[in-house]
C-alpha positions in Angstrom: 105.0 107.6 103.5 103.8 108.8 106.9 106.1 108.2 109.9 105.7 108.9 113.6 109.0 109.2 115.6 109.1 108.7 119.4 112.5 109.7 120.8 113.2 111.6 124.0 116.7 112.7 123.0 116.0 116.1 121.3 119.1 116.1 119.2 118.5 112.7 117.7 114.8 113.4 117.3 115.4 116.5 115.3 118.1 114.9 113.3 115.7 112.1 112.3 113.0 114.6 111.4 115.4 116.5 109.1 116.7 113.3 107.5 113.3 111.8 106.9 111.7 115.0 105.6 114.6 115.5 103.2 113.6 112.1 101.8 110.0 113.3 101.2 108.4 111.5 104.2 105.6 113.1 106.2 106.9 113.1 109.8 105.3 113.6 113.2 107.7 113.6 116.2 106.9 113.1 119.9 109.1 112.7 123.0 107.0 110.6 125.3 105.6 107.0 124.9 102.1 108.0 125.8 102.1 110.6 123.0 103.2 107.9 120.5 100.0 106.0 120.9 97.9 109.1 120.5 99.8 110.3 117.5 99.6 106.9 115.8 95.8 106.9 116.3 95.5 110.4 114.9 97.9 110.1 112.0 97.6 106.4 111.1 101.2 106.3 109.8 102.8 103.6 107.8 105.7 103.3 110.2 106.7 104.2 113.8 110.3 104.8 114.6 110.6 104.3 118.3 113.3 104.6 121.0 113.1 101.4 123.1 114.1 103.1 126.4 111.9 106.2 127.2 110.6 108.0 130.2 109.7 107.6 133.0 111.9 104.5 133.9 113.9 104.2 130.7 113.5 100.5 130.4 111.1 99.4 127.6 108.4 102.0 127.6 109.0 102.9 124.0 108.7 99.3 122.8 105.6 98.6 124.8 104.0 101.8 123.5 104.8 100.8 120.0 103.2 97.4 120.4 100.1 99.0 121.9 100.0 101.4 119.0 100.1 98.5 116.6 97.3 96.8 118.5 95.2 99.9 118.0 96.3 100.5 114.4 96.7 97.0 112.8 99.4 96.8 110.2 101.6 99.5 111.7 105.3 98.8 110.9 107.7 99.4 113.8 111.4 100.2 113.7 112.8 100.2 117.2 116.0 102.0 118.0 118.3 101.2 121.0 121.7 102.6 122.2 122.6 99.1 123.4 122.6 95.5 122.1 119.5 94.2 123.8 118.7 90.8 122.4 115.7 90.3 124.6 113.9 93.4 123.4 114.6 92.5 119.8 113.1 89.1 120.4 110.0 90.7 122.1 109.4 92.9 119.0 109.8 90.1 116.5 107.8 87.6 118.6 104.9 90.0 118.7 104.2 89.2 115.0 102.8 91.6 112.4 104.2 92.7 109.1 107.1 95.1 109.3 109.4 94.9 112.3 113.0 96.1 112.8 115.5 96.6 115.6 118.6 98.7 115.0 121.3 100.3 117.1 121.0 104.1 117.2 124.5 104.4 115.7 123.1 103.2 112.4 121.3 106.5 112.1 124.7 108.0 111.5 124.9 106.0 108.3 121.9 107.5 106.4 122.0 105.2 103.4 122.1 102.1 105.6 119.4 103.4 108.0 117.1 104.5 105.2 117.4 101.1 103.5 116.4 99.4 106.7 113.5 101.8 107.3 112.1 101.2 103.8 112.4 97.4 104.1 110.5 97.5 107.4 107.9 99.9 106.0 107.4 97.4 103.1 106.6 94.6 105.5 110.1 93.2 105.9 112.1 92.3 109.0 115.4 93.9 109.9 117.7 93.0 112.7 120.9 94.8 113.7 124.1 92.9 112.8 125.4 93.3 116.3 122.3 91.6 117.7 122.6 88.8 115.1 126.3 88.3 116.2 125.1 87.8 119.8 122.4 85.3 118.6 125.0 83.4 116.5 127.3 83.1 119.5 124.6 81.7 121.8 125.4 78.0 122.7 122.9 75.5 121.3 122.6 71.7 121.8 125.0 70.0 119.5 126.1 73.4 118.3 124.8 73.1 114.7 126.1 76.6 113.9 129.6 75.2 114.4 129.1 73.0 111.3 128.8 76.0 109.1 131.8 77.2 107.1 132.8 80.9 107.0 130.7 81.7 103.9 127.6 80.0 105.3 127.9 81.9 108.5 128.0 85.1 106.5 124.8 84.0 104.7 123.1 83.1 108.0 124.0 86.6 109.4 122.6 88.4 106.4 119.5 86.3 106.3 118.9 87.1 110.0 119.5 90.8 109.3 116.5 90.5 106.9 118.2 90.6 103.5 116.8 88.8 100.5 118.8 86.1 98.7 119.5 88.4 95.7 120.7 91.2 98.0 122.9 88.7 99.9 124.4 87.7 96.6 125.1 91.3 95.7 126.6 92.1 99.2 128.9 89.1 99.1 129.8 89.5 95.4 128.8 85.9 94.6 125.6 86.3 92.5 122.1 85.2 93.3 122.5 81.5 92.2 125.5 81.0 94.5 123.7 82.8 97.4 120.7 80.6 96.9 122.8 77.5 97.0 124.5 78.6 100.3 121.1 79.5 101.8 119.9 76.0 100.9 123.0 74.4 102.4 122.5 76.5 105.6 118.8 75.5 105.9 119.8 71.8 105.5 122.5 71.9 108.2 120.4 73.9 110.7 117.3 72.0 109.8 115.2 75.1 109.3 113.1 76.2 106.3 114.4 78.5 103.7 114.0 82.3 104.3 114.9 85.1 106.6 111.9 84.7 108.9 112.7 81.1 109.6 116.3 81.9 110.3 115.3 84.6 112.7 113.0 82.2 114.5 115.8 79.7 114.8 118.3 82.2 116.2 115.8 83.5 118.8 115.1 80.0 120.1 
């Protein structure tokens, strides 16, 4: 797998390079959003790992550069990293469409197994959303507060669906088996009046 990293923090950038190369990935690293677009066009990677806030203003340059890179190289998967819980930026990335999109807090990089699992799911075309961002979305008031009708287990299932996990994985993580997880997911879909599946749940929570 070919990966381009855009990160202006030298320590984090080099740490990512070492981690990903140790897993056998081909890695190109840059420290400026403008270089990201050029590198993606030159390398045509499978995935871009991008810091949301980059020079010169440290607002959303990294994210905007990643979306421009995807426009020029269709099919590019994007895993955005942020030091802060920024629900709006996560929504911008997911709303842009395209296969393979993820938004994680940078602290997840310190948990290599968790980070690499998310990276591989995004590269395979999946959607990954940081659990802290999901918590913010679940807490957002909604008309009639349908989330309040969920029991504790159903809220766990909603959160894991929104993080991008499949039903079998949810069953394993909760220790309840695939059939029970599927039943909970179906109950959640009925109560919230959304179709089954992680993408539908993400769309509901972003609304």
